N, C-alpha and C positions, 0 to 999 in steps of 0.2 A: 504494500500500500504506500503510495507516495503522498507528499504533503498536500498536493491539490485535492486528492481524494479525502484526506482527513479534514482539511479546512472546509471543503464543500459540505461534508456531512455535518460538521459542527454548525455551519450557517443554516443548514436545513432544519436542524433541531431548534436552534434559537428562533428562526423564523416561524416555525410551527408553534412554539410557545408564545411568541408575540401575537400571532394571529389568533390563537385560542384565547389569550388574555383580552385582546381587543373585542372578541365576540362576547365574552362573559361580561365585560364592563360596558359594552355598547359603544366602544370607542372605534369608530370606522377608520380613523387615521392610523391607529396602532395596528388594526387588523390588516390594512393595506400595506403598511410597512413590513409587517410580518410575512405577508404573502410574497412581497417583492424580495425580501431577504431569503425566503425559502427557495424561490425560483433561481436566484443568483447562486445559492448553494448547490442546487441540482446541476446547473450549468458547469460550475467549477468541478463538481464531482465527475461529470462526464468528460471534461477536459483531462482530468487526472486519469480516467479510464483509458482514454485515447492515447495519452502519453505512455501509460503502462503497456498497452497493447503494442505500440510502435517499438518500445524498448525491447519487448520480448521477441519481436520479429526480426530485429536487427541484430 
């Protein structure tokens, strides 16, 4: 597991928590920020996966 994969997964978890907190509190701004952070985390995780796949093939 490379650092992009780890950082991406951490961002996904933090984003999920923010999104859930925003829903519970009725704070749309926090909910949207959490969703955005979760999406960024997913993208970063996928970048890490691609890097890992390329490294394995080379």
